[in-house]
PDB file of N, CA, C and O in Angstrom:
ATOM      1  N   MET A   1      -6.147  -0.588  16.336  1.00  0.00           N
ATOM      2  CA  MET A   1      -4.866  -2.178  15.516  1.00  0.00           C
ATOM      3  C   MET A   1      -3.652  -0.611  16.006  1.00  0.00           C
ATOM      4  O   MET A   1      -3.748   0.589  16.261  1.00  0.00           O
ATOM      5  N   SER A   2      -2.641  -1.646  15.894  1.00  0.00           N
ATOM      6  CA  SER A   2      -1.626  -1.233  16.375  1.00  0.00           C
ATOM      7  C   SER A   2      -1.065  -0.509  14.885  1.00  0.00           C
ATOM      8  O   SER A   2      -1.703  -0.275  13.858  1.00  0.00           O
ATOM      9  N   VAL A   3       0.136  -0.303  15.151  1.00  0.00           N
ATOM     10  CA  VAL A   3       1.247   0.623  14.222  1.00  0.00           C
ATOM     11  C   VAL A   3       1.505  -0.386  13.803  1.00  0.00           C
ATOM     12  O   VAL A   3       1.268  -0.624  12.618  1.00  0.00           O
ATOM     13  N   GLU A   4       2.113  -1.378  14.676  1.00  0.00           N
ATOM     14  CA  GLU A   4       2.387  -2.201  14.046  1.00  0.00           C
ATOM     15  C   GLU A   4       1.931  -3.601  13.834  1.00  0.00           C
ATOM     16  O   GLU A   4       2.591  -4.430  13.208  1.00  0.00           O
ATOM     17  N   VAL A   5       1.484  -3.689  14.046  1.00  0.00           N
ATOM     18  CA  VAL A   5       0.950  -4.979  13.544  1.00  0.00           C
ATOM     19  C   VAL A   5       0.242  -4.000  12.004  1.00  0.00           C
ATOM     20  O   VAL A   5       0.453  -4.571  10.934  1.00  0.00           O
ATOM     21  N   ILE A   6      -0.261  -3.112  11.948  1.00  0.00           N
ATOM     22  CA  ILE A   6       0.287  -2.791   9.546  1.00  0.00           C
ATOM     23  C   ILE A   6       1.165  -3.216   9.726  1.00  0.00           C
ATOM     24  O   ILE A   6       1.319  -4.354   9.283  1.00  0.00           O
ATOM     25  N   LYS A   7       2.223  -2.611  10.442  1.00  0.00           N
ATOM     26  CA  LYS A   7       4.172  -2.510   9.903  1.00  0.00           C
ATOM     27  C   LYS A   7       3.852  -3.728   9.415  1.00  0.00           C
ATOM     28  O   LYS A   7       3.725  -4.138   8.262  1.00  0.00           O
ATOM     29  N   ASP A   8       3.719  -4.346  10.688  1.00  0.00           N
ATOM     30  CA  ASP A   8       3.483  -6.051  10.001  1.00  0.00           C
ATOM     31  C   ASP A   8       2.956  -6.628   8.637  1.00  0.00           C
ATOM     32  O   ASP A   8       3.640  -7.086   7.722  1.00  0.00           O
ATOM     33  N   GLN A   9       1.884  -6.533   8.687  1.00  0.00           N
ATOM     34  CA  GLN A   9       1.515  -7.035   7.385  1.00  0.00           C
ATOM     35  C   GLN A   9       1.622  -5.795   5.681  1.00  0.00           C
ATOM     36  O   GLN A   9       1.344  -5.898   4.486  1.00  0.00           O
ATOM     37  N   ILE A  10       1.945  -5.197   6.209  1.00  0.00           N
ATOM     38  CA  ILE A  10       3.062  -3.949   4.875  1.00  0.00           C
ATOM     39  C   ILE A  10       4.282  -5.158   4.937  1.00  0.00           C
ATOM     40  O   ILE A  10       4.351  -5.916   3.969  1.00  0.00           O
ATOM     41  N   PHE A  11       4.964  -5.285   5.743  1.00  0.00           N
ATOM     42  CA  PHE A  11       6.014  -6.387   4.856  1.00  0.00           C
ATOM     43  C   PHE A  11       6.026  -6.821   4.658  1.00  0.00           C
ATOM     44  O   PHE A  11       6.295  -6.913   3.460  1.00  0.00           O
ATOM     45  N   ARG A  12       5.762  -7.949   5.421  1.00  0.00           N
ATOM     46  CA  ARG A  12       4.626  -8.971   4.668  1.00  0.00           C
ATOM     47  C   ARG A  12       4.000  -9.069   3.432  1.00  0.00           C
ATOM     48  O   ARG A  12       3.723 -10.186   2.995  1.00  0.00           O
ATOM     49  N   PHE A  13       3.776  -8.215   2.898  1.00  0.00           N
ATOM     50  CA  PHE A  13       2.614  -8.335   1.351  1.00  0.00           C
ATOM     51  C   PHE A  13       4.388  -7.720   0.974  1.00  0.00           C
ATOM     52  O   PHE A  13       4.817  -8.542   0.164  1.00  0.00           O
ATOM     53  N   LEU A  14       5.289  -6.853   1.192  1.00  0.00           N
ATOM     54  CA  LEU A  14       6.219  -6.950   0.593  1.00  0.00           C
ATOM     55  C   LEU A  14       7.041  -7.387   0.222  1.00  0.00           C
ATOM     56  O   LEU A  14       7.154  -7.222  -0.993  1.00  0.00           O
ATOM     57  N   SER A  15       7.833  -7.968   0.697  1.00  0.00           N
ATOM     58  CA  SER A  15       8.300  -9.417   1.209  1.00  0.00           C
ATOM     59  C   SER A  15       7.547 -10.907   0.312  1.00  0.00           C
ATOM     60  O   SER A  15       8.026 -12.041   0.307  1.00  0.00           O
ATOM     61  N   SER A  16       6.422 -10.505  -0.300  1.00  0.00           N
ATOM     62  CA  SER A  16       6.481 -11.869  -0.936  1.00  0.00           C
ATOM     63  C   SER A  16       6.772 -11.811  -2.585  1.00  0.00           C
ATOM     64  O   SER A  16       6.723 -10.804  -3.292  1.00  0.00           O
ATOM     65  N   GLU A  17       7.095 -13.203  -3.000  1.00  0.00           N
ATOM     66  CA  GLU A  17       7.134 -13.127  -4.114  1.00  0.00           C
ATOM     67  C   GLU A  17       5.709 -13.347  -5.434  1.00  0.00           C
ATOM     68  O   GLU A  17       5.500 -13.181  -6.635  1.00  0.00           O
ATOM     69  N   GLN A  18       5.278 -13.648  -4.637  1.00  0.00           N
ATOM     70  CA  GLN A  18       4.150 -13.960  -5.373  1.00  0.00           C
ATOM     71  C   GLN A  18       3.279 -12.304  -5.360  1.00  0.00           C
ATOM     72  O   GLN A  18       3.314 -11.649  -4.318  1.00  0.00           O
ATOM     73  N   PRO A  19       2.648 -11.840  -6.411  1.00  0.00           N
ATOM     74  CA  PRO A  19       1.443 -10.811  -6.762  1.00  0.00           C
ATOM     75  C   PRO A  19       0.736 -10.629  -5.974  1.00  0.00           C
ATOM     76  O   PRO A  19       0.011 -11.611  -5.816  1.00  0.00           O
ATOM     77  N   GLU A  20       0.394  -9.367  -4.941  1.00  0.00           N
ATOM     78  CA  GLU A  20      -1.186  -9.754  -4.747  1.00  0.00           C
ATOM     79  C   GLU A  20      -1.641  -8.750  -4.651  1.00  0.00           C
ATOM     80  O   GLU A  20      -1.363  -8.009  -5.594  1.00  0.00           O
ATOM     81  N   VAL A  21      -2.800  -7.964  -3.244  1.00  0.00           N
ATOM     82  CA  VAL A  21      -3.489  -6.686  -3.650  1.00  0.00           C
ATOM     83  C   VAL A  21      -3.643  -6.379  -1.878  1.00  0.00           C
ATOM     84  O   VAL A  21      -3.906  -7.382  -1.215  1.00  0.00           O
ATOM     85  N   MET A  22      -3.531  -5.406  -1.316  1.00  0.00           N
ATOM     86  CA  MET A  22      -3.046  -5.348  -0.217  1.00  0.00           C
ATOM     87  C   MET A  22      -4.157  -3.275  -0.257  1.00  0.00           C
ATOM     88  O   MET A  22      -3.835  -2.208  -0.779  1.00  0.00           O
ATOM     89  N   ALA A  23      -5.466  -3.714   0.617  1.00  0.00           N
ATOM     90  CA  ALA A  23      -6.265  -2.566   0.679  1.00  0.00           C
ATOM     91  C   ALA A  23      -5.942  -1.847   1.984  1.00  0.00           C
ATOM     92  O   ALA A  23      -5.619  -2.617   2.888  1.00  0.00           O
ATOM     93  N   ILE A  24      -5.954  -0.571   2.289  1.00  0.00           N
ATOM     94  CA  ILE A  24      -5.466  -0.158   3.616  1.00  0.00           C
ATOM     95  C   ILE A  24      -6.866   0.906   3.513  1.00  0.00           C
ATOM     96  O   ILE A  24      -7.258   1.603   2.577  1.00  0.00           O
ATOM     97  N   LYS A  25      -7.371   0.717   4.783  1.00  0.00           N
ATOM     98  CA  LYS A  25      -8.808   1.883   4.878  1.00  0.00           C
ATOM     99  C   LYS A  25      -8.391   2.425   6.397  1.00  0.00           C
ATOM    100  O   LYS A  25      -7.636   2.163   7.333  1.00  0.00           O
ATOM    101  N   GLY A  26      -9.419   3.367   5.975  1.00  0.00           N
ATOM    102  CA  GLY A  26      -9.334   3.869   7.376  1.00  0.00           C
ATOM    103  C   GLY A  26     -10.403   5.369   7.004  1.00  0.00           C
ATOM    104  O   GLY A  26     -11.116   5.427   6.003  1.00  0.00           O
ATOM    105  N   GLU A  27     -10.303   6.426   7.997  1.00  0.00           N
ATOM    106  CA  GLU A  27     -11.187   7.679   7.977  1.00  0.00           C
ATOM    107  C   GLU A  27      -9.548   8.124   7.696  1.00  0.00           C
ATOM    108  O   GLU A  27      -8.402   7.741   7.931  1.00  0.00           O
ATOM    109  N   TRP A  28     -10.517   9.519   6.835  1.00  0.00           N
ATOM    110  CA  TRP A  28      -9.430  10.895   6.246  1.00  0.00           C
ATOM    111  C   TRP A  28      -8.358  10.890   6.916  1.00  0.00           C
ATOM    112  O   TRP A  28      -8.245  10.372   8.028  1.00  0.00           O
ATOM    113  N   GLY A  29      -7.491  11.454   6.312  1.00  0.00           N
ATOM    114  CA  GLY A  29      -6.629  11.767   7.258  1.00  0.00           C
ATOM    115  C   GLY A  29      -5.775  11.227   8.761  1.00  0.00           C
ATOM    116  O   GLY A  29      -5.621  11.893   9.785  1.00  0.00           O
ATOM    117  N   ILE A  30      -5.415  10.146   8.553  1.00  0.00           N
ATOM    118  CA  ILE A  30      -5.150   9.176   9.360  1.00  0.00           C
ATOM    119  C   ILE A  30      -3.989   8.372   9.195  1.00  0.00           C
ATOM    120  O   ILE A  30      -3.709   7.470   9.984  1.00  0.00           O
ATOM    121  N   GLY A  31      -2.786   8.884   7.452  1.00  0.00           N
ATOM    122  CA  GLY A  31      -1.940   8.418   8.193  1.00  0.00           C
ATOM    123  C   GLY A  31      -2.322   7.448   7.425  1.00  0.00           C
ATOM    124  O   GLY A  31      -2.094   6.344   7.920  1.00  0.00           O
ATOM    125  N   LYS A  32      -2.886   7.432   6.259  1.00  0.00           N
ATOM    126  CA  LYS A  32      -2.090   6.299   5.449  1.00  0.00           C
ATOM    127  C   LYS A  32      -1.432   6.414   4.399  1.00  0.00           C
ATOM    128  O   LYS A  32      -0.405   5.757   4.232  1.00  0.00           O
ATOM    129  N   THR A  33      -1.871   7.223   3.540  1.00  0.00           N
ATOM    130  CA  THR A  33      -0.694   7.792   2.298  1.00  0.00           C
ATOM    131  C   THR A  33       0.726   7.839   3.284  1.00  0.00           C
ATOM    132  O   THR A  33       1.730   7.163   3.055  1.00  0.00           O
ATOM    133  N   PHE A  34       0.573   8.741   4.364  1.00  0.00           N
ATOM    134  CA  PHE A  34       1.338   8.247   4.593  1.00  0.00           C
ATOM    135  C   PHE A  34       2.521   7.326   5.594  1.00  0.00           C
ATOM    136  O   PHE A  34       3.683   7.696   5.428  1.00  0.00           O
ATOM    137  N   SER A  35       2.420   6.778   6.073  1.00  0.00           N
ATOM    138  CA  SER A  35       2.483   5.224   6.821  1.00  0.00           C
ATOM    139  C   SER A  35       3.175   4.005   5.685  1.00  0.00           C
ATOM    140  O   SER A  35       4.032   3.140   5.867  1.00  0.00           O
ATOM    141  N   TRP A  36       2.327   4.414   4.402  1.00  0.00           N
ATOM    142  CA  TRP A  36       2.470   3.234   3.435  1.00  0.00           C
ATOM    143  C   TRP A  36       3.795   3.873   2.969  1.00  0.00           C
ATOM    144  O   TRP A  36       4.938   3.424   2.890  1.00  0.00           O
ATOM    145  N   LYS A  37       3.205   5.181   2.664  1.00  0.00           N
ATOM    146  CA  LYS A  37       5.191   5.738   1.646  1.00  0.00           C
ATOM    147  C   LYS A  37       6.483   5.692   2.862  1.00  0.00           C
ATOM    148  O   LYS A  37       7.642   5.915   2.511  1.00  0.00           O
ATOM    149  N   GLU A  38       6.204   5.439   4.029  1.00  0.00           N
ATOM    150  CA  GLU A  38       7.080   5.146   5.043  1.00  0.00           C
ATOM    151  C   GLU A  38       8.028   3.860   5.631  1.00  0.00           C
ATOM    152  O   GLU A  38       9.160   3.541   5.995  1.00  0.00           O
ATOM    153  N   PHE A  39       7.083   3.538   5.489  1.00  0.00           N
ATOM    154  CA  PHE A  39       7.178   1.797   5.771  1.00  0.00           C
ATOM    155  C   PHE A  39       7.600   0.466   4.077  1.00  0.00           C
ATOM    156  O   PHE A  39       8.089  -0.636   3.827  1.00  0.00           O
ATOM    157  N   LEU A  40       6.911   1.748   3.364  1.00  0.00           N
ATOM    158  CA  LEU A  40       7.919   1.458   1.996  1.00  0.00           C
ATOM    159  C   LEU A  40       9.009   1.911   1.567  1.00  0.00           C
ATOM    160  O   LEU A  40       9.445   1.308   0.587  1.00  0.00           O
ATOM    161  N   LYS A  41       9.382   2.435   1.798  1.00  0.00           N
ATOM    162  CA  LYS A  41      10.971   3.407   2.046  1.00  0.00           C
ATOM    163  C   LYS A  41      11.452   2.539   3.222  1.00  0.00           C
ATOM    164  O   LYS A  41      12.435   3.257   3.033  1.00  0.00           O
ATOM    165  N   GLU A  42      11.816   1.548   4.458  1.00  0.00           N
ATOM    166  CA  GLU A  42      12.021   1.334   5.282  1.00  0.00           C
ATOM    167  C   GLU A  42      12.304  -0.233   4.939  1.00  0.00           C
ATOM    168  O   GLU A  42      13.254  -0.831   5.445  1.00  0.00           O
ATOM    169  N   ALA A  43      11.240  -0.943   3.882  1.00  0.00           N
ATOM    170  CA  ALA A  43      11.385  -2.347   3.559  1.00  0.00           C
ATOM    171  C   ALA A  43      12.242  -2.029   2.856  1.00  0.00           C
ATOM    172  O   ALA A  43      13.201  -2.788   3.001  1.00  0.00           O
ATOM    173  N   CYS A  44      12.515  -0.791   1.683  1.00  0.00           N
ATOM    174  CA  CYS A  44      13.766  -0.767   0.602  1.00  0.00           C
ATOM    175  C   CYS A  44      14.517  -1.091   0.949  1.00  0.00           C
ATOM    176  O   CYS A  44      15.091  -2.134   0.632  1.00  0.00           O
ATOM    177  N   ALA A  45      14.905  -0.082   1.987  1.00  0.00           N
ATOM    178  CA  ALA A  45      16.156  -0.254   2.986  1.00  0.00           C
ATOM    179  C   ALA A  45      16.588  -0.965   3.293  1.00  0.00           C
ATOM    180  O   ALA A  45      17.808  -1.000   3.450  1.00  0.00           O
ATOM    181  N   LYS A  46      15.657  -2.073   3.583  1.00  0.00           N
ATOM    182  CA  LYS A  46      16.575  -2.975   4.433  1.00  0.00           C
ATOM    183  C   LYS A  46      16.066  -4.661   4.023  1.00  0.00           C
ATOM    184  O   LYS A  46      15.754  -5.662   4.667  1.00  0.00           O
ATOM    185  N   ASP A  47      16.214  -4.236   2.369  1.00  0.00           N
ATOM    186  CA  ASP A  47      16.267  -4.954   1.359  1.00  0.00           C
ATOM    187  C   ASP A  47      14.820  -6.001   1.480  1.00  0.00           C
ATOM    188  O   ASP A  47      14.985  -7.120   0.994  1.00  0.00           O
ATOM    189  N   LYS A  48      13.584  -5.746   2.021  1.00  0.00           N
ATOM    190  CA  LYS A  48      12.668  -6.406   1.983  1.00  0.00           C
ATOM    191  C   LYS A  48      11.977  -6.680   0.536  1.00  0.00           C
ATOM    192  O   LYS A  48      11.314  -7.717   0.543  1.00  0.00           O
ATOM    193  N   VAL A  49      11.983  -6.054  -0.577  1.00  0.00           N
ATOM    194  CA  VAL A  49      11.036  -5.868  -1.273  1.00  0.00           C
ATOM    195  C   VAL A  49      11.673  -7.018  -2.418  1.00  0.00           C
ATOM    196  O   VAL A  49      12.661  -7.287  -3.102  1.00  0.00           O
ATOM    197  N   LYS A  50      10.271  -7.466  -2.042  1.00  0.00           N
ATOM    198  CA  LYS A  50      10.593  -9.001  -3.624  1.00  0.00           C
ATOM    199  C   LYS A  50      10.459  -8.416  -5.086  1.00  0.00           C
ATOM    200  O   LYS A  50      11.390  -8.438  -5.890  1.00  0.00           O
ATOM    201  N   LEU A  51       9.040  -7.820  -5.387  1.00  0.00           N
ATOM    202  CA  LEU A  51       8.815  -7.540  -6.912  1.00  0.00           C
ATOM    203  C   LEU A  51       9.569  -6.428  -6.490  1.00  0.00           C
ATOM    204  O   LEU A  51       9.643  -5.735  -5.475  1.00  0.00           O
ATOM    205  N   GLY A  52      10.240  -6.494  -7.874  1.00  0.00           N
ATOM    206  CA  GLY A  52       9.959  -5.303  -8.816  1.00  0.00           C
ATOM    207  C   GLY A  52       9.232  -3.452  -9.290  1.00  0.00           C
ATOM    208  O   GLY A  52       9.346  -2.231  -9.178  1.00  0.00           O
ATOM    209  N   ARG A  53       8.548  -4.513  -9.805  1.00  0.00           N
ATOM    210  CA  ARG A  53       7.452  -3.398  -9.382  1.00  0.00           C
ATOM    211  C   ARG A  53       6.511  -3.649  -9.052  1.00  0.00           C
ATOM    212  O   ARG A  53       6.114  -4.803  -9.219  1.00  0.00           O
ATOM    213  N   TYR A  54       5.347  -2.255  -8.146  1.00  0.00           N
ATOM    214  CA  TYR A  54       4.220  -2.313  -8.283  1.00  0.00           C
ATOM    215  C   TYR A  54       3.208  -1.103  -7.755  1.00  0.00           C
ATOM    216  O   TYR A  54       3.573   0.058  -7.574  1.00  0.00           O
ATOM    217  N   SER A  55       2.313  -1.441  -7.615  1.00  0.00           N
ATOM    218  CA  SER A  55       1.346   0.243  -8.533  1.00  0.00           C
ATOM    219  C   SER A  55       0.334   0.278  -6.805  1.00  0.00           C
ATOM    220  O   SER A  55       0.005  -0.500  -5.909  1.00  0.00           O
ATOM    221  N   TYR A  56       0.223   1.413  -7.099  1.00  0.00           N
ATOM    222  CA  TYR A  56      -0.388   2.459  -5.538  1.00  0.00           C
ATOM    223  C   TYR A  56      -0.594   3.010  -6.247  1.00  0.00           C
ATOM    224  O   TYR A  56      -0.072   3.755  -7.077  1.00  0.00           O
ATOM    225  N   VAL A  57      -2.511   2.219  -5.585  1.00  0.00           N
ATOM    226  CA  VAL A  57      -3.995   3.579  -6.012  1.00  0.00           C
ATOM    227  C   VAL A  57      -4.506   3.968  -5.150  1.00  0.00           C
ATOM    228  O   VAL A  57      -4.973   3.286  -4.238  1.00  0.00           O
ATOM    229  N   SER A  58      -4.541   5.567  -5.277  1.00  0.00           N
ATOM    230  CA  SER A  58      -5.685   5.994  -3.538  1.00  0.00           C
ATOM    231  C   SER A  58      -6.215   6.101  -4.563  1.00  0.00           C
ATOM    232  O   SER A  58      -5.806   6.230  -5.717  1.00  0.00           O
ATOM    233  N   LEU A  59      -8.472   5.968  -3.498  1.00  0.00           N
ATOM    234  CA  LEU A  59      -9.053   6.213  -4.251  1.00  0.00           C
ATOM    235  C   LEU A  59      -9.615   7.614  -3.676  1.00  0.00           C
ATOM    236  O   LEU A  59     -10.763   8.058  -3.699  1.00  0.00           O
ATOM    237  N   PHE A  60      -8.405   8.172  -3.145  1.00  0.00           N
ATOM    238  CA  PHE A  60      -9.418   9.715  -3.031  1.00  0.00           C
ATOM    239  C   PHE A  60      -9.843  10.287  -4.121  1.00  0.00           C
ATOM    240  O   PHE A  60      -9.294  10.298  -5.223  1.00  0.00           O
ATOM    241  N   GLY A  61     -10.835  10.765  -3.800  1.00  0.00           N
ATOM    242  CA  GLY A  61     -11.840  11.362  -5.223  1.00  0.00           C
ATOM    243  C   GLY A  61     -12.094  10.876  -5.951  1.00  0.00           C
ATOM    244  O   GLY A  61     -12.506  11.321  -7.022  1.00  0.00           O
ATOM    245  N   VAL A  62     -11.872   9.246  -5.494  1.00  0.00           N
ATOM    246  CA  VAL A  62     -12.880   8.594  -7.366  1.00  0.00           C
ATOM    247  C   VAL A  62     -14.027   7.798  -7.173  1.00  0.00           C
ATOM    248  O   VAL A  62     -14.299   6.860  -6.425  1.00  0.00           O
ATOM    249  N   ASN A  63     -14.508   8.303  -7.877  1.00  0.00           N
ATOM    250  CA  ASN A  63     -16.255   8.335  -7.275  1.00  0.00           C
ATOM    251  C   ASN A  63     -16.907   7.485  -8.304  1.00  0.00           C
ATOM    252  O   ASN A  63     -18.069   7.889  -8.288  1.00  0.00           O
ATOM    253  N   SER A  64     -16.836   6.663  -9.072  1.00  0.00           N
ATOM    254  CA  SER A  64     -17.484   5.608 -10.294  1.00  0.00           C
ATOM    255  C   SER A  64     -16.756   4.122 -10.767  1.00  0.00           C
ATOM    256  O   SER A  64     -17.585   3.415 -10.194  1.00  0.00           O
ATOM    257  N   LEU A  65     -16.236   3.575 -11.112  1.00  0.00           N
ATOM    258  CA  LEU A  65     -16.050   2.344 -11.354  1.00  0.00           C
ATOM    259  C   LEU A  65     -15.042   2.375 -12.722  1.00  0.00           C
ATOM    260  O   LEU A  65     -14.191   1.557 -13.074  1.00  0.00           O
ATOM    261  N   ASP A  66     -15.612   4.038 -13.545  1.00  0.00           N
ATOM    262  CA  ASP A  66     -14.930   4.063 -14.630  1.00  0.00           C
ATOM    263  C   ASP A  66     -13.656   4.415 -14.153  1.00  0.00           C
ATOM    264  O   ASP A  66     -12.626   3.752 -14.034  1.00  0.00           O
ATOM    265  N   ALA A  67     -13.988   5.854 -13.843  1.00  0.00           N
ATOM    266  CA  ALA A  67     -12.393   6.587 -12.512  1.00  0.00           C
ATOM    267  C   ALA A  67     -12.024   5.994 -12.181  1.00  0.00           C
ATOM    268  O   ALA A  67     -10.815   6.051 -12.408  1.00  0.00           O
ATOM    269  N   PHE A  68     -12.518   4.598 -11.185  1.00  0.00           N
ATOM    270  CA  PHE A  68     -11.292   3.558 -10.254  1.00  0.00           C
ATOM    271  C   PHE A  68     -10.352   2.869 -11.332  1.00  0.00           C
ATOM    272  O   PHE A  68      -9.134   2.957 -11.171  1.00  0.00           O
ATOM    273  N   LYS A  69     -11.004   2.007 -12.713  1.00  0.00           N
ATOM    274  CA  LYS A  69     -10.556   0.906 -14.134  1.00  0.00           C
ATOM    275  C   LYS A  69      -9.376   2.236 -14.590  1.00  0.00           C
ATOM    276  O   LYS A  69      -8.223   1.920 -14.884  1.00  0.00           O
ATOM    277  N   TYR A  70      -9.825   3.720 -14.604  1.00  0.00           N
ATOM    278  CA  TYR A  70      -9.135   5.201 -15.151  1.00  0.00           C
ATOM    279  C   TYR A  70      -7.652   5.002 -14.060  1.00  0.00           C
ATOM    280  O   TYR A  70      -6.488   4.978 -14.462  1.00  0.00           O
ATOM    281  N   THR A  71      -8.221   4.847 -12.278  1.00  0.00           N
ATOM    282  CA  THR A  71      -7.474   5.038 -12.061  1.00  0.00           C
ATOM    283  C   THR A  71      -6.332   4.112 -12.089  1.00  0.00           C
ATOM    284  O   THR A  71      -5.210   4.426 -11.691  1.00  0.00           O
ATOM    285  N   ILE A  72      -6.737   2.630 -12.708  1.00  0.00           N
ATOM    286  CA  ILE A  72      -6.227   2.348 -11.839  1.00  0.00           C
ATOM    287  C   ILE A  72      -4.607   1.831 -13.134  1.00  0.00           C
ATOM    288  O   ILE A  72      -3.406   1.734 -12.883  1.00  0.00           O
ATOM    289  N   PHE A  73      -5.676   1.547 -14.934  1.00  0.00           N
ATOM    290  CA  PHE A  73      -4.712   2.255 -15.890  1.00  0.00           C
ATOM    291  C   PHE A  73      -3.627   3.483 -15.918  1.00  0.00           C
ATOM    292  O   PHE A  73      -3.022   3.748 -16.957  1.00  0.00           O
TER     293      PHE A  73
END
Protein backbone atom coordinates (compact mmCIF):
# COMPACT_ATOMS: atom_id res chain seq x y z
CA MET A 1 0.00 0.00 0.00
CA SER A 2 1.41 3.37 -0.95
CA VAL A 3 2.07 6.16 1.51
CA GLU A 4 -0.33 8.41 -0.42
CA VAL A 5 -3.20 5.95 0.06
CA ILE A 6 -2.48 5.81 3.79
CA LYS A 7 -2.21 9.60 3.96
CA ASP A 8 -5.53 10.00 2.15
CA GLN A 9 -7.24 7.60 4.57
CA ILE A 10 -5.81 9.39 7.62
CA PHE A 11 -6.94 12.75 6.22
CA ARG A 12 -10.41 11.31 5.57
CA PHE A 13 -10.51 10.00 9.13
CA LEU A 14 -9.40 13.31 10.63
CA SER A 15 -11.82 15.35 8.51
CA SER A 16 -14.85 13.31 9.53
CA GLU A 17 -17.33 14.96 11.88
CA GLN A 18 -18.36 11.53 13.20
CA PRO A 19 -16.29 9.94 15.98
CA GLU A 20 -14.59 6.90 14.51
CA VAL A 21 -11.79 4.44 15.23
CA MET A 22 -8.79 3.88 12.99
CA ALA A 23 -6.22 1.12 13.35
CA ILE A 24 -2.85 1.34 11.67
CA LYS A 25 -0.94 -1.91 11.63
CA GLY A 26 2.30 -3.14 10.21
CA GLU A 27 5.73 -4.47 11.05
CA TRP A 28 7.62 -2.98 13.98
CA GLY A 29 9.79 -0.02 13.00
CA ILE A 30 8.25 0.87 9.63
CA GLY A 31 7.13 4.32 10.75
CA LYS A 32 3.48 3.96 11.74
CA THR A 33 3.70 6.35 14.69
CA PHE A 34 6.00 8.75 12.85
CA SER A 35 3.68 8.87 9.84
CA TRP A 36 0.58 9.33 12.02
CA LYS A 37 2.18 12.28 13.82
CA GLU A 38 3.41 13.89 10.60
CA PHE A 39 0.07 13.51 8.84
CA LEU A 40 -1.74 14.84 11.91
CA LYS A 41 0.52 17.93 11.98
CA GLU A 42 -0.10 18.49 8.28
CA ALA A 43 -3.87 18.10 8.68
CA CYS A 44 -3.86 20.56 11.60
CA ALA A 45 -1.82 23.07 9.60
CA LYS A 46 -4.38 22.82 6.78
CA ASP A 47 -7.27 23.11 9.28
CA LYS A 48 -8.59 19.69 8.23
CA VAL A 49 -9.16 18.22 11.71
CA LYS A 50 -12.89 18.39 12.44
CA LEU A 51 -13.14 17.10 16.00
CA GLY A 52 -11.69 19.03 18.91
CA ARG A 53 -10.16 15.98 20.58
CA TYR A 54 -8.86 12.57 19.66
CA SER A 55 -7.06 9.80 21.47
CA TYR A 56 -3.99 7.93 20.27
CA VAL A 57 -3.16 4.54 21.77
CA SER A 58 -0.05 2.55 20.93
CA LEU A 59 -0.31 -1.17 21.52
CA PHE A 60 3.47 -1.53 21.84
CA GLY A 61 4.12 -3.54 24.99
CA VAL A 62 0.42 -4.15 25.69
CA ASN A 63 0.12 -7.87 26.43
CA SER A 64 -3.33 -8.29 27.96
CA LEU A 65 -6.88 -7.03 27.71
CA ASP A 66 -6.55 -5.35 31.12
CA ALA A 67 -3.40 -3.54 29.97
CA PHE A 68 -5.21 -2.47 26.80
CA LYS A 69 -8.15 -1.08 28.80
CA TYR A 70 -5.78 0.77 31.10
CA THR A 71 -3.91 2.21 28.12
CA ILE A 72 -7.13 3.52 26.62
CA PHE A 73 -8.20 4.96 29.99
